[in-house]
C-alpha positions as a printed Julia matrix, in Angstrom:
250×3 Matrix{Float64}:
 -16.07  -50.53  -41.83
 -17.3   -54.06  -41.83
 -19.81  -55.17  -44.4
 -22.09  -58.17  -44.04
 -21.03  -59.5   -47.44
 -17.88  -61.11  -46.06
 -20.03  -63.42  -43.95
 -19.35  -61.65  -40.65
 -22.58  -61.03  -38.75
 -21.11  -59.84  -35.42
 -18.0   -57.72  -35.0
 -16.43  -56.03  -31.98
 -13.91  -53.32  -32.88
 -11.61  -51.99  -30.12
 -14.32  -52.35  -27.47
 -13.68  -51.24  -23.91
 -16.15  -51.53  -21.03
 -15.49  -50.03  -17.61
 -17.42  -49.48  -14.41
 -15.56  -46.68  -12.69
 -11.91  -47.74  -12.49
 -12.76  -51.4   -13.09
 -12.19  -52.49  -16.7
 -14.35  -55.43  -17.81
 -13.35  -55.53  -21.5
  -9.99  -54.25  -22.71
  -9.59  -53.39  -26.39
 -11.74  -56.42  -27.2
 -12.13  -57.58  -30.79
 -14.21  -60.39  -32.24
 -15.7   -61.55  -35.55
 -18.47  -64.14  -35.72
 -19.37  -65.58  -39.1
 -22.88  -66.34  -40.3
 -24.02  -69.8   -39.2
 -21.24  -70.29  -36.65
 -21.77  -71.9   -33.26
 -19.33  -69.92  -31.11
 -18.94  -71.17  -27.56
 -17.4   -68.8   -25.01
 -15.62  -69.91  -21.85
 -13.35  -68.22  -19.35
 -12.63  -67.34  -15.78
 -15.24  -65.75  -13.54
 -15.31  -62.02  -14.25
 -13.58  -62.43  -17.61
 -16.25  -60.37  -19.4
 -18.19  -63.2   -21.09
 -21.69  -62.06  -20.14
 -20.81  -58.39  -20.62
 -19.68  -59.19  -24.16
 -22.86  -61.17  -24.85
 -25.18  -58.43  -23.59
 -23.47  -55.9   -25.81
 -24.48  -57.8   -28.94
 -28.16  -57.04  -28.42
 -27.61  -53.62  -26.86
 -28.45  -54.53  -23.27
 -25.08  -53.02  -22.34
 -23.21  -50.31  -24.22
 -19.44  -50.05  -24.57
 -17.44  -47.33  -22.86
 -15.67  -46.95  -26.2
 -15.35  -48.89  -29.42
 -17.92  -50.09  -31.93
 -20.11  -53.19  -32.26
 -21.54  -54.16  -35.63
 -24.39  -56.57  -36.33
 -25.05  -57.36  -40.0
 -22.65  -54.6   -40.94
 -24.48  -51.91  -38.97
 -23.18  -49.96  -36.0
 -25.75  -51.01  -33.39
 -25.41  -47.74  -31.46
 -27.12  -46.06  -34.41
 -29.9   -48.63  -34.74
 -33.37  -48.85  -33.18
 -32.71  -51.1   -30.18
 -36.18  -52.68  -30.2
 -35.85  -53.66  -33.86
 -32.31  -54.92  -33.22
 -33.47  -57.26  -30.45
 -36.33  -58.66  -32.52
 -33.74  -60.26  -34.77
 -31.69  -61.65  -31.87
 -32.97  -64.47  -29.67
 -31.79  -64.47  -26.06
 -31.76  -67.46  -23.7
 -30.49  -67.34  -20.12
 -30.24  -69.83  -17.27
 -33.67  -70.1   -15.65
 -35.32  -68.52  -18.67
 -37.99  -66.63  -16.71
 -41.14  -67.79  -18.47
 -44.36  -65.94  -17.73
 -45.83  -68.11  -14.91
 -49.44  -67.04  -15.56
 -49.26  -68.01  -19.24
 -49.5   -71.46  -20.79
 -46.6   -72.87  -22.79
 -48.45  -71.92  -25.97
 -48.87  -68.3   -24.87
 -45.26  -68.07  -23.74
 -43.98  -69.19  -27.14
 -46.59  -67.16  -29.04
 -45.9   -63.94  -27.15
 -43.39  -62.52  -29.65
 -45.13  -63.75  -32.85
 -48.37  -62.19  -31.58
 -46.6   -58.87  -31.09
 -45.17  -59.01  -34.59
 -48.19  -60.52  -36.37
 -51.13  -59.63  -34.12
 -53.58  -59.81  -37.03
 -52.36  -63.12  -38.4
 -53.48  -65.79  -35.92
 -52.97  -68.63  -38.41
 -49.34  -67.65  -38.88
 -48.83  -67.52  -35.11
 -50.36  -70.98  -34.61
 -48.12  -72.42  -37.32
 -45.06  -70.82  -35.74
 -45.83  -72.29  -32.32
 -46.58  -75.75  -33.74
 -43.3   -75.71  -35.65
 -41.22  -74.52  -32.7
 -42.61  -77.01  -30.19
 -41.42  -79.76  -32.55
 -38.09  -78.04  -33.2
 -37.21  -78.1   -29.49
 -38.37  -81.69  -29.07
 -41.5   -81.24  -26.97
 -44.93  -82.83  -27.3
 -47.82  -80.64  -28.44
 -49.81  -81.89  -25.44
 -47.58  -79.65  -23.29
 -48.86  -76.48  -24.95
 -51.74  -76.2   -22.48
 -49.54  -76.6   -19.4
 -48.1   -73.83  -17.24
 -44.37  -73.41  -16.47
 -44.82  -74.7   -12.91
 -46.06  -78.0   -14.35
 -42.88  -78.58  -16.34
 -39.49  -80.0   -15.43
 -36.42  -77.76  -15.54
 -35.35  -79.25  -18.86
 -38.81  -78.78  -20.36
 -38.91  -75.14  -19.22
 -35.52  -74.54  -20.81
 -36.76  -76.02  -24.09
 -39.77  -73.7   -23.99
 -37.37  -70.82  -23.37
 -35.4   -71.78  -26.46
 -38.62  -72.02  -28.48
 -39.64  -68.56  -27.3
 -36.22  -67.16  -28.28
 -36.64  -68.67  -31.76
 -40.2   -67.41  -32.14
 -39.28  -64.27  -34.07
 -37.17  -66.37  -36.47
 -33.94  -64.64  -35.42
 -30.68  -64.77  -37.36
 -28.68  -64.73  -34.1
 -29.25  -66.71  -30.91
 -27.46  -65.59  -27.72
 -27.29  -68.14  -24.89
 -25.88  -67.36  -21.43
 -25.14  -70.62  -19.55
 -28.62  -71.88  -20.51
 -28.11  -75.45  -19.25
 -26.3   -74.69  -16.02
 -29.25  -75.3   -13.7
 -30.34  -78.75  -14.95
 -29.1   -82.23  -14.1
 -26.41  -83.94  -16.17
 -28.75  -86.24  -18.12
 -31.04  -83.35  -19.05
 -28.01  -81.24  -19.91
 -26.76  -83.85  -22.39
 -30.2   -84.01  -23.97
 -30.39  -80.21  -24.29
 -26.9   -80.1   -25.8
 -28.02  -82.59  -28.42
 -31.14  -80.54  -29.15
 -29.36  -77.2   -29.53
 -26.81  -78.8   -31.88
 -29.65  -80.24  -33.95
 -31.48  -76.9   -33.98
 -28.32  -75.12  -35.08
 -27.78  -77.57  -37.92
 -31.43  -77.52  -38.93
 -32.07  -73.77  -38.84
 -28.61  -72.41  -39.62
 -28.93  -69.75  -36.92
 -25.75  -68.08  -35.68
 -25.22  -69.04  -32.02
 -23.08  -67.37  -29.35
 -23.16  -69.67  -26.32
 -21.55  -68.92  -22.94
 -20.66  -71.83  -20.69
 -18.48  -72.5   -17.64
 -17.89  -76.1   -18.78
 -14.93  -76.61  -21.15
 -16.27  -80.0   -22.24
 -19.58  -78.41  -23.23
 -17.72  -75.66  -25.07
 -15.64  -78.15  -27.05
 -18.62  -80.42  -27.76
 -20.97  -77.74  -29.08
 -18.76  -75.1   -30.67
 -17.67  -74.9   -34.28
 -15.24  -72.39  -32.76
 -14.35  -71.73  -29.13
 -13.47  -68.36  -27.6
 -11.47  -68.51  -24.37
 -11.59  -65.23  -22.4
  -9.57  -64.09  -19.41
  -9.38  -60.72  -17.71
 -11.39  -58.95  -20.4
  -9.33  -60.2   -23.31
  -9.16  -63.1   -25.75
  -6.75  -65.86  -24.73
  -7.49  -68.01  -27.77
 -10.2   -68.37  -30.4
  -9.93  -71.53  -32.46
 -11.5   -74.84  -33.38
 -12.33  -77.25  -30.55
  -9.57  -79.57  -31.72
  -6.97  -76.8   -31.62
  -8.08  -75.63  -28.18
  -7.85  -79.19  -26.86
  -4.6   -80.26  -28.48
  -2.79  -76.98  -29.16
  -3.6   -74.51  -26.36
  -2.05  -71.15  -27.21
  -1.4   -69.85  -23.68
  -0.71  -71.26  -20.21
  -4.22  -70.19  -19.16
  -5.88  -72.21  -21.94
  -3.61  -75.19  -21.23
  -4.52  -75.14  -17.55
  -8.22  -74.83  -18.35
  -8.1   -77.91  -20.57
  -5.9   -79.94  -18.22
  -8.17  -79.23  -15.24
 -11.13  -80.81  -17.03
  -9.46  -83.59  -18.99
  -6.69  -84.54  -16.51
  -4.17  -84.52  -19.33
């Protein structure tokens, strides 16, 4: 069994996931080290989002075992598990009737409902971490741009001070300029906080720019997991080579 001492914080061990006769993941294995920024890319239907949702227990495997911090998550309290794992999706789904401050403070208030000073400090810190002005704390989501809403979503995901941050194509719905800005911010946040990030994208350039390692998936399996440089210059399979060539015209 995996132990957390070796630096591995997420591990998939012989994981299968099926819906009826349709196999999504096929004997899938993965190890993610503490502090890594793992980007995940692959064909549509390759199992990327299924894999991500299994890390925080939103989906359960048909067979196999998933460990987080050395613990079999099927045996853990799922609510407590998710408190230590931030989750950011495209179009984050902020509470429209709540101000930015209340959206970010929602989780800290649940965890520290008697400590208002601590909650205020957490919100003030996070609004700066994601690069927003404190004047925005009194606004509502509808008053923000798409990029600003996504930053608030990231702040909310970081509000419980998680060790792991899961991100499912979080920048896919914003324009290119905003996307570049958000990429810069999430890289800075990763470096500053040391949080372990698993980041799904459909853009190979984004995957290679952000990732300390890149996982390429296809048909429920790993095609290659390696450094960005190795993926770009030494693709291990025809699928990876075609993926890189299609984006870089090389």
